[in-house]
N, C-alpha and C positions, 0 to 999 in steps of 0.2 A: 244352857243355852244349845239350841239345836243347828248346827252348821250345815246340814243337809241341804244340798244345793239342787237345783234343777239341771245341772250340768249333764249333758250326755256326750258319749262318744259318736262320732260320725260313722256312717255306715261302712268305711273303710277297716274299721275294727271289729274283731270277732271276739266277743266276751263269752266266757263260758264259767259256770260254776260246776266243778268237776264231781263226778260221781263214778261209781264203780265201773260204769260203762266206757269211762276214759282211760282205763288201764293204760292203753298202749301209748298214751302221752306222758304218763307219769316219768318215766326214764329221761325224757328230753327237759321236762320241767325241773326234776332234781339236778341235772346236768346245769341248767340256766341258773338256779339257785346258787350253787358251787361256785359258778363262775363269778356270780355278783358278789358273793361272800369273799372270794378271794380278793376282788378289786377294793372292797370297803373296809376289810380287816385283813390286811397281808401278814399281821402279826400271830394271826392264829394257825394252829396246826391243822392243815387241811388233808391230812392223810387219813384221819378217821371220818367218817360220815356222822352228822349228827344224828341222834336217837329219832328225832322227828322225821329226818328224811329216809333214815334206814327203814322206819316203819310207817311210811307216807301213807298208805292206805288207811291203817288203823289209827293215826293221829288225825288225819284231815277228813276222809271221806267216810268211812262206815260207823260215824259216830255223831249225835246230835250236837256234841261239844267241839266239832271240828268243822272247818269248811275251808276250800281253796278255790281261788279264781285265777283264771289265766286270761291274757289279752294277747291276740295276734294282730299283726298288720301284714297284708300281702303273705299270709302263711307263716310269717317269721313270728317267733313268740317274743314279746316286747315287754310285757309286764306281769308280775304275780303278786298275790298276796294271800294270807290265809289267817285262820285264828284255830287256836286249840285249846284244850282244858288246861286251865291254868294250875301249875303243879305245886305251888306255893313253896318253891325252893328259896325264895327271899324271905326267910323267916323274920326279919327285921321289920317287914312292913306290915300294916295292920290292914289287910285286905280280908274282907268278909268271905267265908267259904260258902257263899251263896250264888251259883251259877255265874261264875267269873271265867272268862276265857281270855287268852292272850294273844294279841295281834301281834302277828309274826311274819317274816318274809317278804315284805313290801320292797319288791325290787321292780325299777324301771330302766331299762335300756339306755344309756346316755343321751342317745339322738332322739329319745321319745320323752325327755322330761322337760319339764315347764310347760306342758301341754293339758295340764289337769287331770292327767291319767292317775297318778297316786290318789289324789282326792276322789276320784271317782270310785276306785277299789275301796277306798275307806268307807265311803258312804253305802256302798253295796254290801259290805261286811257289817256295817252297823245296822242296815234294814235286815239282813238275814238273822242277825243276833236277836233282834227285837222280835222277829218272828218266832224264834226258837226259844222266846221267854228268857234269855239270857239277860242277867242285871247289870253286869260291869265289863267292859273291855280292859284290860291291863296291858301296858307295854313299857317296854324299857329301851332307852337310846342312849347315846352318848355325845358329850359336848365336843367331841373332835370330828364329828359327821357333821359337814356344812349344811346349815339350814334346818336340821332334823328337829331340834327343839322348837323352833319358831313354826314350822310347819304342821307339827302336832298341837300345839296351842292353837293354830288357826282352825284344826279340826275339832276343836273343842276339849281336847284332854287337859286335864289339871296335872300339874307337878306336884307329886305327894312325898317324894324324898328324892335327895341326891345324895349318892354314896361320897365318902371321903377319900376313898383310897387314891393314891396319886396317877395312877394309869388310866383306869377306866372312867372314874368319876360318874358312874351309871346314874342316868336320870330315869326313875320311875314315874308312870304316868297312868291315870285312871279317867275312864269315860264312863259314867252312870248312865246307863241306857233307860233306866225307869224314871228318871229326873227330867227327861226331855220331852 
């Protein structure tokens, strides 16, 4: 099922697929992601920058298997999302090693939520992934994030596994791009 909608953002939003030319925006975007992670995951150690943020350009910009989109409203950064090469770190999952990327860092400022911005970002990432001949979008989320599982199911992702550990209970989801 293809859940791509004809939804578009109004002209007050500035949407940009980042490229090497946008390097001056990278520090602000990384700060936005860090602040968003701190709000959603206060239990994590935020002293150490995750590898994908530490090597932001190499992970998201200078590779076909990476992409990052940012949205501004009145010059303020209000939403981001991206995908990166899936690293197969969850070895218990049966994900085929054929052009799979991981959708990551979908964050929308609280005052801009419930406006369709997250859905817009996901649809843009699906379109870009298809153009790049990527076969699957993988993501993981957690049941303690309000509305996350329902949101991803509405976007057409399928639950492929839920971990049983008592803290994270990670939900692993997949969206096959070649089947839509």
